[in-house]
Every structure is written in structure tokens, then in C-alpha cells.
C-alpha positions in Angstrom: 19.0 -30.4 2.6 16.8 -27.4 3.3 13.1 -26.8 2.7 13.7 -23.1 2.1 12.3 -21.6 -1.1 13.3 -18.4 -2.9 11.0 -15.6 -2.0 10.1 -12.4 -4.1 8.3 -9.5 -2.4 7.0 -6.8 -4.7 7.0 -3.1 -3.9 3.4 -3.4 -2.6 4.0 -6.8 -0.9 4.5 -7.9 2.7 2.2 -8.0 5.7 1.7 -4.5 7.1 0.4 -3.2 10.4 0.0 0.2 12.1 1.6 0.3 15.5 2.9 3.1 17.8 2.1 5.6 15.1 4.3 3.9 12.4 3.6 1.5 9.5 5.6 -1.8 9.8 5.7 -4.3 7.0 7.1 -7.8 7.3 9.1 -8.4 4.1 10.7 -11.7 5.1 9.4 -13.7 8.1 11.3 -16.2 10.2 9.3 -19.0 8.5 10.6 -17.9 5.1 14.3 -17.7 6.2 14.4 -20.9 8.3 14.6 -18.7 11.5 17.8 -17.0 10.4 16.4 -13.5 10.3 13.4 -11.4 9.9 13.4 -8.3 7.6 10.9 -5.5 8.1 10.3 -2.0 6.6 9.2 0.8 8.8 7.5 4.1 7.8 8.2 6.4 10.8 6.4 9.6 11.3 8.1 12.9 12.5 8.9 12.7 16.1 7.7 9.1 16.3 9.7 6.0 17.4 9.5 3.4 20.2 10.5 4.0 23.9 13.9 2.7 24.9 14.1 -1.1 24.9 16.4 -4.0 24.6 16.0 -7.3 22.8 17.3 -10.3 24.7 17.2 -12.9 22.0 18.4 -11.2 18.8 20.5 -8.5 17.3 18.9 -5.7 15.4 20.2 -3.8 12.3 18.7 -0.7 10.8 19.2 0.7 7.3 17.8 4.2 6.8 16.5 4.5 3.3 14.8 7.9 3.4 14.6 10.8 5.9 16.6 11.7 9.0 16.6 9.8 12.3 18.3 9.9 15.7 19.3 6.5 17.1 20.3 6.2 20.8 22.2 2.9 21.3 23.9 2.0 24.6 23.7 5.6 25.8 25.2 7.2 22.7 23.1 9.1 20.2 23.8 9.0 16.5 22.2 11.3 13.8 21.5 9.3 10.7 20.6 10.2 7.2 19.7 8.1 4.2 22.3 5.3 3.7 23.2 5.1 7.4 23.4 1.7 9.1 23.0 1.0 12.8 23.8 -2.3 14.4 22.4 -3.0 17.9 23.8 -6.1 19.8 21.3 -8.1 22.0 20.7 -6.7 25.5 21.7 -3.2 24.5 19.2 -0.5 25.3 18.1 1.5 22.2 15.5 3.7 20.7 15.0 5.8 17.6 13.1 9.0 16.6 12.3 10.6 13.3 14.0 14.0 13.4 12.8 15.2 10.0 9.7 17.0 8.8 8.3 14.1 6.8 8.1 10.3 7.0 11.4 8.3 7.3 11.6 4.9 5.8 14.0 2.2 6.9 14.6 -1.5 6.8 15.4 -3.4 10.0 16.6 -6.9 10.5 16.3 -9.1 13.5 18.8 -12.0 13.7 17.8 -14.7 14.5 14.1 -14.4 13.7 11.3 -14.3 16.3 10.2 -10.7 16.7 8.1 -10.9 13.5 5.2 -12.5 15.4 4.7 -9.4 17.6 3.7 -7.0 14.8 0.6 -8.8 13.5 -0.3 -9.9 17.1 -0.8 -6.4 18.5 -0.8 -4.1 15.4 -3.8 -3.0 13.4 -4.0 -4.2 9.8 -2.2 -1.6 7.6 -0.9 -1.2 4.1 2.7 -0.8 3.0 3.7 2.8 2.4 0.4 4.1 3.8 0.7 6.8 6.5 -0.4 5.4 9.8 -2.9 6.9 12.2 -1.5 9.0 15.1 0.2 7.2 18.1 -2.3 5.4 20.3 -0.8 5.0 23.8 -2.7 1.6 24.0 0.0 0.3 21.6 2.7 0.9 24.2 0.6 -1.0 26.8 0.1 -3.8 24.2 3.8 -4.1 23.6 4.5 -4.2 27.3 1.9 -7.0 27.5 3.9 -9.2 25.0 7.5 -8.2 25.9 8.3 -11.5 27.8 6.9 -13.6 25.0 9.0 -11.8 22.4 12.1 -11.5 24.7 12.5 -7.7 25.0 12.0 -5.2 27.8 11.5 -1.5 28.2 14.3 0.2 29.9 14.9 3.5 31.8 17.6 5.6 30.3 
């Protein structure tokens, strides 16, 4: 028997934060999925994206909904357009960058859940679909400060 309940998140729903020059919205948290996964939406500005990193406790899957992105995974770079899917196994270094002229929008899924706590812990309150403020380098330092807690590390490529 499970205590899980059905969840509906409307087009303006979810918990949003601004972080590293992007807008991240948690659509389904680990608490809502029994720890199976976390689903987020990202609004990524042109030329924005995180530094190379690896997750040590979960896989990550990206689904690009709008825009064009470049994903570097395990040393290989993949150009992606709307409809592309990228899967990243745990412990594999990866990064992404918006290569278009406007915002890119994607879903990303962590399996199992766990990373969803990082976003509200270090991000600034935001609003789903709203353009974020420019990158604040303090965000990178904040991410580095919680890396061990959320089982990821920045890597040199």
C-alpha cells in the first residue's frame, strides 16, 4: 500500500527559483513521488548553463521543449533542438548551454529524487516562466557549498 496521491500542477504552478541566471521550477518533488524521481522545468537564457558537474546519486534526463541547446556529456557534445532528449548516467560529467538567441525551455528529471532540495535552499524566489536576473557568480559558490550534501561535484573538463 502506498501513501502517494495523484498530483496536478497547472501551467503557472510549481515552486520557482532564480539560480545561475536561469529560472528553475520544481513540478514534482521527491516527496510527491515517494522518492522515485524529481521533475523540474528550466528556463535557460542565451549562453547560460551550469559549469561541468557530475551527480553521484542519480541519473538525469533532459527533454528540450523550446529553443536550441548544446549538451556536453562524457566528453561528447550534442546539439539539441526542441524534442531532443538527453540521458546522463550518474557519475558522468555534463554541462549544457543555450546556443539560441532567446530563452530555451526544458524539463529535467532526476532519478531517484534528492536534488530537488538544492534549488529552494540556495536559489532566490522566482516565478515560473519569468525571465531571471543575470547570472550572479555567488550562485556558483552557493552550489559548491552544498555539493556534498546533494551528492554532486564540479569537474574539470
